[in-house]
N, C-alpha and C positions, 0 to 999 in steps of 0.2 A: 427795675427791683419791686418785687408784689405783696401786696400786702391782703392780707384775709382782716376782715372788718366782720366783727359780733355785737350786733345792736342787742342790748340787754336793759332794758329801763326797767327801774324798782318799783314805778306807779302802779302797776297792775293792779284794775278794779275786776275781773272776774274769777282772777286767782291771785293775789296779793302774794308777791313775792316769788310766781312762777319759777321766773331763769335760774332762783336755788334752793327748790323744791326737791328733795331727794325723789332717783326715781333708778332702783336700784341698787339703792346702795351710794350714790354718786347723785352729786347737784345738776340737775338736768343739762347746766349750762358746759359742764366739764367734757363731756359729748363731741360737743361742737369744738370744743378746744382742742379737742384729743384729737381727733379726727384732722384736723387742721395739722397740727403739729406730723401726727403719723405719715399725713398725704406727701409732704417736701415739697410741695408746691409754693410754697411762701417765704418768705424771709422774715416776715413780722405775721405776729398775728394777735389782731390788737380786737380790746374792748372797749365798745362807746357803750358809758354809761351815766348813769345820772346818780345812782347808788355807791355810798364805802361798802357795805359789804358786799354788793357783788363785784365792787372791783378789786378786792382781797381776794373772793373764792378764786376767780379767773386768775388771777400774780400766784396763788399757790397751784392749778395747774398749768402754768406754763405759758397764759397770754399776756402780752401788755397792757397796760392803761396808763397811756402819757396823758392823759386828758380826762377831765370833770365833764359829761355832756352838761351845757348851758339847760334853765330850764324853758328857753323860748324853742327847745326841738325835743322837748321831753315830756310832753304831756299828751291825753288822750288825743289828739289833731294830727299830731306830728307822724308824717308817712316815714315811709323807709329812705326812701328817696332826699328826704329833707335833712336826714342823719346821717349816708350817707356822705350826703356833700359837704354838711358840716364837718367830718372826719378827713376827708380832701383837704377841703380847705384848710384845716388846722395843720397838714403837711403841707402843703405848699406854702405855708405862712410859714413853719418852719423847715424851709427848705429842705424837706426830707421826701417828698412828691415820690411815688410810685408809675411803673407804667403800667401797672393791673394792678388794680381793685375788686375785691371779691368780696362778696356778703355771704355770710353763713348767720343765720337764725340760732339765737340759743337755744331755742326748745324745738332743737334738730337731732332727738334722740338716736335715729336710726341711721343718720349719716356717715358714710364709709370712706374710708382717706384713698379712696382709689377709684 
């Protein structure tokens, strides 16, 4: 199984709520979700977030949000590696581990599904 993980923290300081700001009529995170879905490379597309608003928008575009990321890996100093490790650990704990994990950034509106 392969899982795409899209990190999307709610507390951006420079551009508040940047992951859900509208870009050409859609929340910017929608582009990453749609590309992951259209690629047919992943059995699951998961958004790792600490924000209920981002979670709701992600779900409305077809992503899963099976957990809310804890504050320990959601602050200004949390690295992508820590966020990915948290998600992988969560899947392993739930006995849903994958063979492949892929990080797709939420603020990548030009990512293509091929």
